[in-house]
N, C-alpha and C positions, 0 to 999 in steps of 0.2 A: 504494500500500500504506500503510495507517495505521500510525503508529509504535506500537511496543509500549508498554504502560502504563509500564514502567520507564523507557523512553526519554523519555516525556513528563514523568515526574516529574523526571528529571535535567535536562531543558531548563527546566522550571519553576524548579527550585532555582538554576540558573545565572542565569536572568533575574531572580530575586528581588533581585539587587544592582543592577539597572539601571532607569532610567526608560524610558518608551516609545520615545523617539527612539534612545537607545543600544541598546535591544533590537533595533530594526529594523536598525541599523547592524551589530551583531554577527551577526544572522541573515543579512544580505546577505554578510558575510565568510565565514560558515559555508557558505553556498550556493556562493560562488566557490571555496572550498577543495574542496568536494565535486566541483564541475565540473572543477577542475584535476586532481584525483586521477583522475577518469573519463577525462580526456584523456591520462593517462599521465605527468603531472608526478611526479617522485619524491616519496614521502610526506615525507621529511625536509625537502625544500625547501618543500613546501606548509605544513608545520607551522611552519617558520621564518618564512615570509611572514605566516601567520596570526597568530602570536605578536607579531611586530613591529607589525602593524596593530592588534592588541589593546592593546599598550602605548601606541601613538599615540592611540587612542581614549580610553584612560585619562587621558592628559594633556589632551587636548582637551575632554573632558567633565567633568573634575574628579573622576573616580572615585578614591577614596582607594586608596593602595597595598594596604591590607587587603582592600578590596572587589575590586580588580583581582586580587589573589592568590587570592581565593575563586573568582572566575570561572575563572581558569586551573586551580585545583585541581580544579574540577568537570570541566573539559574534558580535563585531562591526568591525572586520577586521582591527585592528590597527597594526601598525608595532611595533616591540619590543622596538625601541627607543621611540616611542610615548607613549607606555604603561609605560616604565620606567619613563619618564618625568611626566606623569599623576600621578603616585604613589608618586613621590617626591613632586610635587606641592600640592597634596591632603594633605599629612601629614604636609607640611610647612604651608598650610592654617589653619589647626587646631592649630598648634603651635602659629601662628600669632594671632589667635583669643584669645588664652589664654593670650598672652602678652598684647593684646589690652584691654581685659577686666580688667586686673590688672592696666594698665595705666589709663583707664577711671575712675577707682576708686582711683586714686592717690596712689597706692601701689607701692613703689619703688622696683626695681628689678635689682640686680647687673648684670654685663656683664656675669659672670660665670653662674648664674642661668638662664639668658636668653638663653645662649648657650646650657645649659642642656635641657631646654624646647624645643628649636629648634631642637636639635639632636634626640629627642624622635620620634620613628616611630610606636609606639604601639597605635592604635586608642582608645582602652579602657582607657588607661592611659591618653591620651590627652583629651578625653571626660570627664573623672573624674576631671582632673585639670580645665577644662573650667567650669564645674559645681561649683567646689570649689572656683574658682576665683570670683564668684559673692558674696561670703560671708566671705572669709578670711580677716583678718586684717593685716597679715604679709605673705609675699610671701612664707616663709619657711613652713607655715601651709599647703601648697599644697601637701607636700611630707610626706608620712608615715615615710620615712627615708630620711633625707636631702641629696642632692648630695654631693659627696666627696669634702672635703675642705670647706663646708659651715656649720657653727655652727647651731644647732637646734634653733628653736624659743625660746626666753626667756633666751638664754645663753649669 
């Protein structure tokens, strides 16, 4: 059965945020979700697994939090305001995780550096900083190039 015209438009608008490889990956996840539903897996579990996979794809592919929220908004019928809030909260959560990891290790962080970390919206960068926060001995070691106005480590 051919998709309804409105279904095709919705799919096109969802895929507008993705490159060809990412589109194929999301399509495969959608097909797997549909198959799981057909086999009787509870819808809530299917959606949870699909969303977790979508988040991972976002990290792996470098999809921005805003683009990731737009994809989820189309698939989950979110309003634009909700999607914008989700993207903002998602990146803030990653930044807070970096700051908390540093704090738990008693690594001091100036207000300027905390603001720099909090202002970052690149998930790959935030993930790298979170990984490094587990091993660095100075907060400036998180950065390949220190934020403007912050002297490099050892200076």
